[in-house]
PQR file of N, CA, C, O and H, with PARSE charges and radii, in Angstrom:
ATOM      1  N   MET A   1      -6.628 -15.673  15.256 -0.4000 1.5000
ATOM      2  CA  MET A   1      -6.953 -14.580  14.374 -0.0000 2.0000
ATOM      3  C   MET A   1      -8.184 -14.973  13.549  0.5500 1.7000
ATOM      4  O   MET A   1      -8.287 -16.108  13.086 -0.5500 1.4000
ATOM      5  N   ALA A   2      -9.099 -14.045  13.371 -0.4000 1.5000
ATOM      6  CA  ALA A   2     -10.316 -14.297  12.600 -0.0000 2.0000
ATOM      7  C   ALA A   2      -9.982 -14.392  11.113  0.5500 1.7000
ATOM      8  O   ALA A   2      -9.184 -13.610  10.596 -0.5500 1.4000
ATOM      9  H   ALA A   2      -9.015 -13.122  13.747  0.4000 1.0000
ATOM     10  N   ARG A   3     -10.585 -15.338  10.447 -0.4000 1.5000
ATOM     11  CA  ARG A   3     -10.350 -15.540   9.033 -0.0000 2.0000
ATOM     12  C   ARG A   3     -11.309 -14.696   8.213  0.5500 1.7000
ATOM     13  O   ARG A   3     -12.519 -14.727   8.437 -0.5500 1.4000
ATOM     14  H   ARG A   3     -11.233 -15.973  10.867  0.4000 1.0000
ATOM     15  N   ARG A   4     -10.768 -13.940   7.259 -0.4000 1.5000
ATOM     16  CA  ARG A   4     -11.602 -13.106   6.395 -0.0000 2.0000
ATOM     17  C   ARG A   4     -12.105 -13.923   5.220  0.5500 1.7000
ATOM     18  O   ARG A   4     -11.435 -14.838   4.742 -0.5500 1.4000
ATOM     19  H   ARG A   4      -9.785 -13.915   7.076  0.4000 1.0000
ATOM     20  N   GLU A   5     -13.292 -13.573   4.769 -0.4000 1.5000
ATOM     21  CA  GLU A   5     -13.819 -14.212   3.569 -0.0000 2.0000
ATOM     22  C   GLU A   5     -13.033 -13.721   2.366  0.5500 1.7000
ATOM     23  O   GLU A   5     -12.534 -12.596   2.354 -0.5500 1.4000
ATOM     24  H   GLU A   5     -13.836 -12.830   5.158  0.4000 1.0000
ATOM     25  N   ARG A   6     -12.929 -14.566   1.362 -0.4000 1.5000
ATOM     26  CA  ARG A   6     -12.208 -14.205   0.153 -0.0000 2.0000
ATOM     27  C   ARG A   6     -12.983 -13.137  -0.605  0.5500 1.7000
ATOM     28  O   ARG A   6     -14.203 -13.223  -0.748 -0.5500 1.4000
ATOM     29  H   ARG A   6     -13.334 -15.480   1.372  0.4000 1.0000
ATOM     30  N   CYS A   7     -12.270 -12.139  -1.084 -0.4000 1.5000
ATOM     31  CA  CYS A   7     -12.873 -11.070  -1.858 -0.0000 2.0000
ATOM     32  C   CYS A   7     -13.316 -11.614  -3.215  0.5500 1.7000
ATOM     33  O   CYS A   7     -12.623 -12.436  -3.816 -0.5500 1.4000
ATOM     34  H   CYS A   7     -11.279 -12.069  -0.969  0.4000 1.0000
ATOM     35  N   TRP A   8     -14.459 -11.158  -3.690 -0.4000 1.5000
ATOM     36  CA  TRP A   8     -14.990 -11.657  -4.966 -0.0000 2.0000
ATOM     37  C   TRP A   8     -14.351 -10.986  -6.178  0.5500 1.7000
ATOM     38  O   TRP A   8     -14.582 -11.429  -7.303 -0.5500 1.4000
ATOM     39  H   TRP A   8     -15.022 -10.490  -3.202  0.4000 1.0000
ATOM     40  N   ASN A   9     -13.560  -9.936  -5.987 -0.4000 1.5000
ATOM     41  CA  ASN A   9     -12.969  -9.213  -7.103 -0.0000 2.0000
ATOM     42  C   ASN A   9     -11.875 -10.047  -7.772  0.5500 1.7000
ATOM     43  O   ASN A   9     -11.040 -10.637  -7.086 -0.5500 1.4000
ATOM     44  H   ASN A   9     -13.373  -9.577  -5.073  0.4000 1.0000
ATOM     45  N   ASP A  10     -11.876 -10.098  -9.089 -0.4000 1.5000
ATOM     46  CA  ASP A  10     -10.934 -10.923  -9.839 -0.0000 2.0000
ATOM     47  C   ASP A  10      -9.495 -10.419  -9.816  0.5500 1.7000
ATOM     48  O   ASP A  10      -8.589 -11.160 -10.197 -0.5500 1.4000
ATOM     49  H   ASP A  10     -12.554  -9.619  -9.646  0.4000 1.0000
ATOM     50  N   ASN A  11      -9.259  -9.192  -9.384 -0.4000 1.5000
ATOM     51  CA  ASN A  11      -7.895  -8.667  -9.359 -0.0000 2.0000
ATOM     52  C   ASN A  11      -6.971  -9.481  -8.464  0.5500 1.7000
ATOM     53  O   ASN A  11      -5.761  -9.491  -8.690 -0.5500 1.4000
ATOM     54  H   ASN A  11      -9.995  -8.590  -9.074  0.4000 1.0000
ATOM     55  N   HIS A  12      -7.504 -10.162  -7.459 -0.4000 1.5000
ATOM     56  CA  HIS A  12      -6.680 -10.949  -6.549 -0.0000 2.0000
ATOM     57  C   HIS A  12      -6.069 -12.169  -7.228  0.5500 1.7000
ATOM     58  O   HIS A  12      -5.026 -12.651  -6.786 -0.5500 1.4000
ATOM     59  H   HIS A  12      -8.487 -10.155  -7.275  0.4000 1.0000
ATOM     60  N   GLY A  13      -6.676 -12.673  -8.272 -0.4000 1.5000
ATOM     61  CA  GLY A  13      -6.192 -13.884  -8.920 -0.0000 2.0000
ATOM     62  C   GLY A  13      -5.539 -13.676 -10.275  0.5500 1.7000
ATOM     63  O   GLY A  13      -5.055 -14.635 -10.876 -0.5500 1.4000
ATOM     64  H   GLY A  13      -7.523 -12.281  -8.632  0.4000 1.0000
ATOM     65  N   ARG A  14      -5.515 -12.458 -10.765 -0.4000 1.5000
ATOM     66  CA  ARG A  14      -4.951 -12.184 -12.084 -0.0000 2.0000
ATOM     67  C   ARG A  14      -3.430 -12.127 -12.041  0.5500 1.7000
ATOM     68  O   ARG A  14      -2.835 -11.728 -11.041 -0.5500 1.4000
ATOM     69  H   ARG A  14      -5.908 -11.679 -10.277  0.4000 1.0000
ATOM     70  N   ALA A  15      -2.814 -12.537 -13.149 -0.4000 1.5000
ATOM     71  CA  ALA A  15      -1.356 -12.466 -13.262 -0.0000 2.0000
ATOM     72  C   ALA A  15      -0.899 -11.037 -13.505  0.5500 1.7000
ATOM     73  O   ALA A  15       0.136 -10.622 -12.982 -0.5500 1.4000
ATOM     74  H   ALA A  15      -3.298 -12.861 -13.962  0.4000 1.0000
ATOM     75  N   ILE A  16      -1.654 -10.281 -14.290 -0.4000 1.5000
ATOM     76  CA  ILE A  16      -1.320  -8.894 -14.593 -0.0000 2.0000
ATOM     77  C   ILE A  16      -2.450  -8.007 -14.064  0.5500 1.7000
ATOM     78  O   ILE A  16      -3.583  -8.073 -14.540 -0.5500 1.4000
ATOM     79  H   ILE A  16      -2.495 -10.618 -14.715  0.4000 1.0000
ATOM     80  N   VAL A  17      -2.120  -7.184 -13.079 -0.4000 1.5000
ATOM     81  CA  VAL A  17      -3.098  -6.292 -12.464 -0.0000 2.0000
ATOM     82  C   VAL A  17      -2.635  -4.857 -12.696  0.5500 1.7000
ATOM     83  O   VAL A  17      -1.482  -4.523 -12.423 -0.5500 1.4000
ATOM     84  H   VAL A  17      -1.200  -7.130 -12.693  0.4000 1.0000
ATOM     85  N   THR A  18      -3.520  -4.019 -13.194 -0.4000 1.5000
ATOM     86  CA  THR A  18      -3.141  -2.653 -13.571 -0.0000 2.0000
ATOM     87  C   THR A  18      -3.503  -1.603 -12.523  0.5500 1.7000
ATOM     88  O   THR A  18      -3.347  -0.408 -12.774 -0.5500 1.4000
ATOM     89  H   THR A  18      -4.457  -4.290 -13.416  0.4000 1.0000
ATOM     90  N   VAL A  19      -3.985  -2.028 -11.347 -0.4000 1.5000
ATOM     91  CA  VAL A  19      -4.319  -1.101 -10.263 -0.0000 2.0000
ATOM     92  C   VAL A  19      -3.580  -1.537  -9.002  0.5500 1.7000
ATOM     93  O   VAL A  19      -3.250  -2.713  -8.849 -0.5500 1.4000
ATOM     94  H   VAL A  19      -4.111  -2.999 -11.142  0.4000 1.0000
ATOM     95  N   ARG A  20      -3.319  -0.591  -8.098 -0.4000 1.5000
ATOM     96  CA  ARG A  20      -2.605  -0.918  -6.853 -0.0000 2.0000
ATOM     97  C   ARG A  20      -3.528  -1.554  -5.817  0.5500 1.7000
ATOM     98  O   ARG A  20      -3.153  -2.535  -5.175 -0.5500 1.4000
ATOM     99  H   ARG A  20      -3.587   0.364  -8.222  0.4000 1.0000
ATOM    100  N   PHE A  21      -4.727  -1.005  -5.648 -0.4000 1.5000
ATOM    101  CA  PHE A  21      -5.638  -1.467  -4.607 -0.0000 2.0000
ATOM    102  C   PHE A  21      -6.886  -2.104  -5.202  0.5500 1.7000
ATOM    103  O   PHE A  21      -7.330  -1.721  -6.285 -0.5500 1.4000
ATOM    104  H   PHE A  21      -5.031  -0.208  -6.170  0.4000 1.0000
ATOM    105  N   CYS A  22      -7.449  -3.070  -4.495 -0.4000 1.5000
ATOM    106  CA  CYS A  22      -8.705  -3.700  -4.893 -0.0000 2.0000
ATOM    107  C   CYS A  22      -9.849  -2.725  -4.606  0.5500 1.7000
ATOM    108  O   CYS A  22      -9.918  -2.181  -3.504 -0.5500 1.4000
ATOM    109  H   CYS A  22      -7.089  -3.380  -3.615  0.4000 1.0000
ATOM    110  N   PRO A  23     -10.754  -2.488  -5.575 -0.5600 1.5000
ATOM    111  CA  PRO A  23     -11.861  -1.559  -5.353  0.2800 2.0000
ATOM    112  C   PRO A  23     -12.921  -2.104  -4.400  0.5500 1.7000
ATOM    113  O   PRO A  23     -13.760  -1.344  -3.917 -0.5500 1.4000
ATOM    114  N   ASN A  24     -12.897  -3.389  -4.124 -0.4000 1.5000
ATOM    115  CA  ASN A  24     -13.904  -3.995  -3.263 -0.0000 2.0000
ATOM    116  C   ASN A  24     -13.466  -4.083  -1.802  0.5500 1.7000
ATOM    117  O   ASN A  24     -14.243  -3.748  -0.907 -0.5500 1.4000
ATOM    118  H   ASN A  24     -12.215  -4.007  -4.516  0.4000 1.0000
ATOM    119  N   CYS A  25     -12.224  -4.533  -1.543 -0.4000 1.5000
ATOM    120  CA  CYS A  25     -11.795  -4.736  -0.160 -0.0000 2.0000
ATOM    121  C   CYS A  25     -10.678  -3.794   0.277  0.5500 1.7000
ATOM    122  O   CYS A  25     -10.407  -3.696   1.474 -0.5500 1.4000
ATOM    123  H   CYS A  25     -11.592  -4.805  -2.270  0.4000 1.0000
ATOM    124  N   GLY A  26     -10.023  -3.101  -0.645 -0.4000 1.5000
ATOM    125  CA  GLY A  26      -8.986  -2.143  -0.303 -0.0000 2.0000
ATOM    126  C   GLY A  26      -7.599  -2.720  -0.101  0.5500 1.7000
ATOM    127  O   GLY A  26      -6.665  -1.978   0.201 -0.5500 1.4000
ATOM    128  H   GLY A  26     -10.243  -3.180  -1.617  0.4000 1.0000
ATOM    129  N   GLU A  27      -7.441  -4.032  -0.261 -0.4000 1.5000
ATOM    130  CA  GLU A  27      -6.124  -4.646  -0.104 -0.0000 2.0000
ATOM    131  C   GLU A  27      -5.247  -4.339  -1.312  0.5500 1.7000
ATOM    132  O   GLU A  27      -5.749  -4.100  -2.411 -0.5500 1.4000
ATOM    133  H   GLU A  27      -8.200  -4.635  -0.507  0.4000 1.0000
ATOM    134  N   ILE A  28      -3.943  -4.349  -1.100 -0.4000 1.5000
ATOM    135  CA  ILE A  28      -3.004  -4.131  -2.196 -0.0000 2.0000
ATOM    136  C   ILE A  28      -2.987  -5.375  -3.075  0.5500 1.7000
ATOM    137  O   ILE A  28      -2.766  -6.482  -2.584 -0.5500 1.4000
ATOM    138  H   ILE A  28      -3.536  -4.544  -0.208  0.4000 1.0000
ATOM    139  N   VAL A  29      -3.219  -5.195  -4.378 -0.4000 1.5000
ATOM    140  CA  VAL A  29      -3.180  -6.311  -5.317 -0.0000 2.0000
ATOM    141  C   VAL A  29      -1.961  -6.231  -6.240  0.5500 1.7000
ATOM    142  O   VAL A  29      -1.592  -7.228  -6.860 -0.5500 1.4000
ATOM    143  H   VAL A  29      -3.398  -4.296  -4.776  0.4000 1.0000
ATOM    144  N   ASN A  30      -1.335  -5.056  -6.335 -0.4000 1.5000
ATOM    145  CA  ASN A  30      -0.108  -4.905  -7.110 -0.0000 2.0000
ATOM    146  C   ASN A  30       0.775  -3.866  -6.410  0.5500 1.7000
ATOM    147  O   ASN A  30       0.618  -2.662  -6.611 -0.5500 1.4000
ATOM    148  H   ASN A  30      -1.635  -4.246  -5.832  0.4000 1.0000
ATOM    149  N   ALA A  31       1.698  -4.356  -5.590 -0.4000 1.5000
ATOM    150  CA  ALA A  31       2.556  -3.475  -4.791 -0.0000 2.0000
ATOM    151  C   ALA A  31       3.604  -2.751  -5.637  0.5500 1.7000
ATOM    152  O   ALA A  31       4.236  -1.811  -5.155 -0.5500 1.4000
ATOM    153  H   ALA A  31       1.825  -5.334  -5.426  0.4000 1.0000
ATOM    154  N   LYS A  32       3.794  -3.166  -6.870 -0.4000 1.5000
ATOM    155  CA  LYS A  32       4.781  -2.528  -7.743 -0.0000 2.0000
ATOM    156  C   LYS A  32       4.311  -1.167  -8.252  0.5500 1.7000
ATOM    157  O   LYS A  32       5.127  -0.347  -8.673 -0.5500 1.4000
ATOM    158  H   LYS A  32       3.280  -3.930  -7.262  0.4000 1.0000
ATOM    159  N   ILE A  33       3.014  -0.924  -8.216 -0.4000 1.5000
ATOM    160  CA  ILE A  33       2.460   0.366  -8.635 -0.0000 2.0000
ATOM    161  C   ILE A  33       2.513   1.302  -7.426  0.5500 1.7000
ATOM    162  O   ILE A  33       1.978   0.961  -6.371 -0.5500 1.4000
ATOM    163  H   ILE A  33       2.351  -1.589  -7.874  0.4000 1.0000
ATOM    164  N   PRO A  34       3.144   2.472  -7.554 -0.5600 1.5000
ATOM    165  CA  PRO A  34       3.232   3.384  -6.408  0.2800 2.0000
ATOM    166  C   PRO A  34       1.868   3.966  -6.029  0.5500 1.7000
ATOM    167  O   PRO A  34       1.028   4.229  -6.889 -0.5500 1.4000
ATOM    168  N   ALA A  35       1.668   4.160  -4.727 -0.4000 1.5000
ATOM    169  CA  ALA A  35       0.427   4.786  -4.241 -0.0000 2.0000
ATOM    170  C   ALA A  35       0.411   6.246  -4.653  0.5500 1.7000
ATOM    171  O   ALA A  35       1.455   6.896  -4.714 -0.5500 1.4000
ATOM    172  H   ALA A  35       2.350   3.946  -4.028  0.4000 1.0000
ATOM    173  N   GLN A  36      -0.773   6.755  -4.932 -0.4000 1.5000
ATOM    174  CA  GLN A  36      -0.918   8.136  -5.374 -0.0000 2.0000
ATOM    175  C   GLN A  36      -1.746   8.924  -4.364  0.5500 1.7000
ATOM    176  O   GLN A  36      -2.474   8.351  -3.554 -0.5500 1.4000
ATOM    177  H   GLN A  36      -1.620   6.227  -4.882  0.4000 1.0000
ATOM    178  N   THR A  37      -1.622  10.228  -4.427 -0.4000 1.5000
ATOM    179  CA  THR A  37      -2.480  11.120  -3.654 -0.0000 2.0000
ATOM    180  C   THR A  37      -3.610  11.556  -4.576  0.5500 1.7000
ATOM    181  O   THR A  37      -3.368  12.066  -5.669 -0.5500 1.4000
ATOM    182  H   THR A  37      -1.030  10.693  -5.085  0.4000 1.0000
ATOM    183  N   CYS A  38      -4.830  11.354  -4.133 -0.4000 1.5000
ATOM    184  CA  CYS A  38      -5.991  11.624  -4.988 -0.0000 2.0000
ATOM    185  C   CYS A  38      -6.735  12.881  -4.561  0.5500 1.7000
ATOM    186  O   CYS A  38      -6.658  13.322  -3.415 -0.5500 1.4000
ATOM    187  H   CYS A  38      -5.026  10.939  -3.244  0.4000 1.0000
ATOM    188  N   SER A  39      -7.449  13.432  -5.516 -0.4000 1.5000
ATOM    189  CA  SER A  39      -8.302  14.586  -5.243 -0.0000 2.0000
ATOM    190  C   SER A  39      -9.716  14.101  -4.921  0.5500 1.7000
ATOM    191  O   SER A  39     -10.064  12.955  -5.204 -0.5500 1.4000
ATOM    192  H   SER A  39      -7.512  13.074  -6.447  0.4000 1.0000
ATOM    193  N   GLU A  40     -10.506  14.959  -4.342 -0.4000 1.5000
ATOM    194  CA  GLU A  40     -11.900  14.613  -4.054 -0.0000 2.0000
ATOM    195  C   GLU A  40     -12.672  14.363  -5.354  0.5500 1.7000
ATOM    196  O   GLU A  40     -13.602  13.557  -5.378 -0.5500 1.4000
ATOM    197  H   GLU A  40     -10.223  15.890  -4.112  0.4000 1.0000
ATOM    198  N   GLU A  41     -12.293  15.044  -6.420 -0.4000 1.5000
ATOM    199  CA  GLU A  41     -12.928  14.840  -7.723 -0.0000 2.0000
ATOM    200  C   GLU A  41     -12.692  13.407  -8.212  0.5500 1.7000
ATOM    201  O   GLU A  41     -13.604  12.769  -8.738 -0.5500 1.4000
ATOM    202  H   GLU A  41     -11.537  15.699  -6.400  0.4000 1.0000
ATOM    203  N   ASN A  42     -11.480  12.913  -8.038 -0.4000 1.5000
ATOM    204  CA  ASN A  42     -11.158  11.540  -8.424 -0.0000 2.0000
ATOM    205  C   ASN A  42     -11.954  10.547  -7.572  0.5500 1.7000
ATOM    206  O   ASN A  42     -12.459   9.553  -8.095 -0.5500 1.4000
ATOM    207  H   ASN A  42     -10.739  13.431  -7.611  0.4000 1.0000
ATOM    208  N   HIS A  43     -12.068  10.806  -6.270 -0.4000 1.5000
ATOM    209  CA  HIS A  43     -12.834   9.927  -5.388 -0.0000 2.0000
ATOM    210  C   HIS A  43     -14.313   9.936  -5.740  0.5500 1.7000
ATOM    211  O   HIS A  43     -14.970   8.898  -5.665 -0.5500 1.4000
ATOM    212  H   HIS A  43     -11.657  11.612  -5.846  0.4000 1.0000
ATOM    213  N   ALA A  44     -14.846  11.087  -6.121 -0.4000 1.5000
ATOM    214  CA  ALA A  44     -16.253  11.169  -6.530 -0.0000 2.0000
ATOM    215  C   ALA A  44     -16.488  10.322  -7.772  0.5500 1.7000
ATOM    216  O   ALA A  44     -17.515   9.654  -7.892 -0.5500 1.4000
ATOM    217  H   ALA A  44     -14.312  11.930  -6.182  0.4000 1.0000
ATOM    218  N   LYS A  45     -15.541  10.353  -8.687 -0.4000 1.5000
ATOM    219  CA  LYS A  45     -15.643   9.544  -9.907 -0.0000 2.0000
ATOM    220  C   LYS A  45     -15.630   8.055  -9.566  0.5500 1.7000
ATOM    221  O   LYS A  45     -16.381   7.277 -10.154 -0.5500 1.4000
ATOM    222  H   LYS A  45     -14.707  10.895  -8.590  0.4000 1.0000
ATOM    223  N   ARG A  46     -14.789   7.659  -8.631 -0.4000 1.5000
ATOM    224  CA  ARG A  46     -14.715   6.252  -8.195 -0.0000 2.0000
ATOM    225  C   ARG A  46     -16.004   5.834  -7.487  0.5500 1.7000
ATOM    226  O   ARG A  46     -16.468   4.706  -7.656 -0.5500 1.4000
ATOM    227  H   ARG A  46     -14.179   8.291  -8.153  0.4000 1.0000
ATOM    228  N   ARG A  47     -16.589   6.747  -6.689 -0.4000 1.5000
ATOM    229  CA  ARG A  47     -17.862   6.433  -6.019 -0.0000 2.0000
ATOM    230  C   ARG A  47     -18.971   6.199  -7.041  0.5500 1.7000
ATOM    231  O   ARG A  47     -19.783   5.285  -6.892 -0.5500 1.4000
ATOM    232  H   ARG A  47     -16.213   7.663  -6.552  0.4000 1.0000
ATOM    233  N   ARG A  48     -18.997   7.029  -8.073 -0.4000 1.5000
ATOM    234  CA  ARG A  48     -20.021   6.857  -9.121 -0.0000 2.0000
ATOM    235  C   ARG A  48     -19.845   5.523  -9.847  0.5500 1.7000
ATOM    236  O   ARG A  48     -20.816   4.964 -10.357 -0.5500 1.4000
ATOM    237  H   ARG A  48     -18.338   7.772  -8.195  0.4000 1.0000
ATOM    238  N   ALA A  49     -18.621   5.014  -9.896 -0.4000 1.5000
ATOM    239  CA  ALA A  49     -18.354   3.706 -10.503 -0.0000 2.0000
ATOM    240  C   ALA A  49     -18.641   2.568  -9.514  0.5500 1.7000
ATOM    241  O   ALA A  49     -18.402   1.396  -9.807 -0.5500 1.4000
ATOM    242  H   ALA A  49     -17.833   5.468  -9.482  0.4000 1.0000
ATOM    243  N   ARG A  50     -19.162   2.943  -8.332 -0.4000 1.5000
ATOM    244  CA  ARG A  50     -19.556   1.997  -7.280 -0.0000 2.0000
ATOM    245  C   ARG A  50     -18.373   1.242  -6.665  0.5500 1.7000
ATOM    246  O   ARG A  50     -18.502   0.073  -6.300 -0.5500 1.4000
ATOM    247  H   ARG A  50     -19.356   3.895  -8.094  0.4000 1.0000
ATOM    248  N   ASN A  51     -17.231   1.906  -6.553 -0.4000 1.5000
ATOM    249  CA  ASN A  51     -16.078   1.326  -5.866 -0.0000 2.0000
ATOM    250  C   ASN A  51     -16.170   1.655  -4.384  0.5500 1.7000
ATOM    251  O   ASN A  51     -16.533   2.772  -4.014 -0.5500 1.4000
ATOM    252  H   ASN A  51     -17.126   2.855  -6.850  0.4000 1.0000
ATOM    253  N   SER A  52     -15.843   0.687  -3.536 -0.4000 1.5000
ATOM    254  CA  SER A  52     -15.819   0.918  -2.099 -0.0000 2.0000
ATOM    255  C   SER A  52     -14.516   1.574  -1.666  0.5500 1.7000
ATOM    256  O   SER A  52     -14.481   2.320  -0.687 -0.5500 1.4000
ATOM    257  H   SER A  52     -15.548  -0.220  -3.837  0.4000 1.0000
ATOM    258  N   TYR A  53     -13.443   1.290  -2.402 -0.4000 1.5000
ATOM    259  CA  TYR A  53     -12.120   1.833  -2.101 -0.0000 2.0000
ATOM    260  C   TYR A  53     -11.525   2.434  -3.363  0.5500 1.7000
ATOM    261  O   TYR A  53     -11.850   2.019  -4.475 -0.5500 1.4000
ATOM    262  H   TYR A  53     -13.471   0.684  -3.197  0.4000 1.0000
ATOM    263  N   CYS A  54     -10.650   3.419  -3.178 -0.4000 1.5000
ATOM    264  CA  CYS A  54      -9.974   4.048  -4.306 -0.0000 2.0000
ATOM    265  C   CYS A  54      -8.925   3.099  -4.865  0.5500 1.7000
ATOM    266  O   CYS A  54      -8.179   2.483  -4.104 -0.5500 1.4000
ATOM    267  H   CYS A  54     -10.387   3.757  -2.275  0.4000 1.0000
ATOM    268  N   LEU A  55      -8.861   2.977  -6.181 -0.4000 1.5000
ATOM    269  CA  LEU A  55      -7.895   2.101  -6.842 -0.0000 2.0000
ATOM    270  C   LEU A  55      -6.472   2.639  -6.737  0.5500 1.7000
ATOM    271  O   LEU A  55      -5.516   1.866  -6.806 -0.5500 1.4000
ATOM    272  H   LEU A  55      -9.466   3.478  -6.799  0.4000 1.0000
ATOM    273  N   ASP A  56      -6.316   3.949  -6.570 -0.4000 1.5000
ATOM    274  CA  ASP A  56      -5.004   4.586  -6.583 -0.0000 2.0000
ATOM    275  C   ASP A  56      -4.389   4.772  -5.198  0.5500 1.7000
ATOM    276  O   ASP A  56      -3.192   4.548  -5.021 -0.5500 1.4000
ATOM    277  H   ASP A  56      -7.092   4.577  -6.514  0.4000 1.0000
ATOM    278  N   CYS A  57      -5.198   5.182  -4.207 -0.4000 1.5000
ATOM    279  CA  CYS A  57      -4.637   5.467  -2.880 -0.0000 2.0000
ATOM    280  C   CYS A  57      -5.130   4.499  -1.800  0.5500 1.7000
ATOM    281  O   CYS A  57      -4.546   4.444  -0.718 -0.5500 1.4000
ATOM    282  H   CYS A  57      -6.171   5.365  -4.350  0.4000 1.0000
ATOM    283  N   GLY A  58      -6.190   3.738  -2.072 -0.4000 1.5000
ATOM    284  CA  GLY A  58      -6.700   2.744  -1.117 -0.0000 2.0000
ATOM    285  C   GLY A  58      -7.646   3.292  -0.061  0.5500 1.7000
ATOM    286  O   GLY A  58      -8.082   2.546   0.815 -0.5500 1.4000
ATOM    287  H   GLY A  58      -6.664   3.783  -2.951  0.4000 1.0000
ATOM    288  N   GLU A  59      -7.974   4.571  -0.122 -0.4000 1.5000
ATOM    289  CA  GLU A  59      -8.868   5.177   0.875 -0.0000 2.0000
ATOM    290  C   GLU A  59     -10.289   4.645   0.712  0.5500 1.7000
ATOM    291  O   GLU A  59     -10.774   4.464  -0.404 -0.5500 1.4000
ATOM    292  H   GLU A  59      -7.620   5.178  -0.834  0.4000 1.0000
ATOM    293  N   ARG A  60     -10.951   4.397   1.851 -0.4000 1.5000
ATOM    294  CA  ARG A  60     -12.338   3.944   1.827 -0.0000 2.0000
ATOM    295  C   ARG A  60     -13.216   5.093   1.335  0.5500 1.7000
ATOM    296  O   ARG A  60     -13.122   6.210   1.844 -0.5500 1.4000
ATOM    297  H   ARG A  60     -10.557   4.544   2.759  0.4000 1.0000
ATOM    298  N   LEU A  61     -14.067   4.821   0.348 -0.4000 1.5000
ATOM    299  CA  LEU A  61     -14.872   5.859  -0.286 -0.0000 2.0000
ATOM    300  C   LEU A  61     -16.303   5.924   0.226  0.5500 1.7000
ATOM    301  O   LEU A  61     -16.939   6.975   0.150 -0.5500 1.4000
ATOM    302  H   LEU A  61     -14.143   3.913  -0.065  0.4000 1.0000
ATOM    303  N   ILE A  62     -16.815   4.814   0.746 -0.4000 1.5000
ATOM    304  CA  ILE A  62     -18.196   4.806   1.237 -0.0000 2.0000
ATOM    305  C   ILE A  62     -18.200   4.415   2.709  0.5500 1.7000
ATOM    306  O   ILE A  62     -17.305   3.711   3.176 -0.5500 1.4000
ATOM    307  H   ILE A  62     -16.298   3.961   0.807  0.4000 1.0000
ATOM    308  N   LYS A  63     -19.208   4.875   3.432 -0.4000 1.5000
ATOM    309  CA  LYS A  63     -19.314   4.556   4.854 -0.0000 2.0000
ATOM    310  C   LYS A  63     -19.884   3.169   5.037  0.5500 1.7000
ATOM    311  O   LYS A  63     -20.681   2.696   4.227 -0.5500 1.4000
ATOM    312  H   LYS A  63     -19.936   5.447   3.053  0.4000 1.0000
ATOM    313  N   GLU A  64     -19.458   2.509   6.131 -0.4000 1.5000
ATOM    314  CA  GLU A  64     -20.036   1.203   6.468 -0.0000 2.0000
ATOM    315  C   GLU A  64     -21.418   1.413   7.037  0.5500 1.7000
ATOM    316  O   GLU A  64     -21.688   2.433   7.672 -0.5500 1.4000
ATOM    317  H   GLU A  64     -18.810   2.894   6.789  0.4000 1.0000
ATOM    318  N   ARG A  65     -22.280   0.469   6.815 -0.4000 1.5000
ATOM    319  CA  ARG A  65     -23.648   0.563   7.327 -0.0000 2.0000
ATOM    320  C   ARG A  65     -23.733   0.070   8.736  0.5500 1.7000
ATOM    321  O   ARG A  65     -24.812   0.075   9.328 -0.5500 1.4000
ATOM    322  H   ARG A  65     -22.060  -0.359   6.299  0.4000 1.0000
TER
END
């Protein structure tokens, strides 16, 4: 299996994480927070904050190059 590089986002190493998904890689960082269904308005707001993935539902927000 190919080894992935470690994500640079600090949520992976924190003891208390207030979001379900990492905004950089999309992995679950706190499984205790339930996944939500988001609106396009919420995703647009996350894109403007330069997130690659939604913090609430984990959906990829930007296209790969």
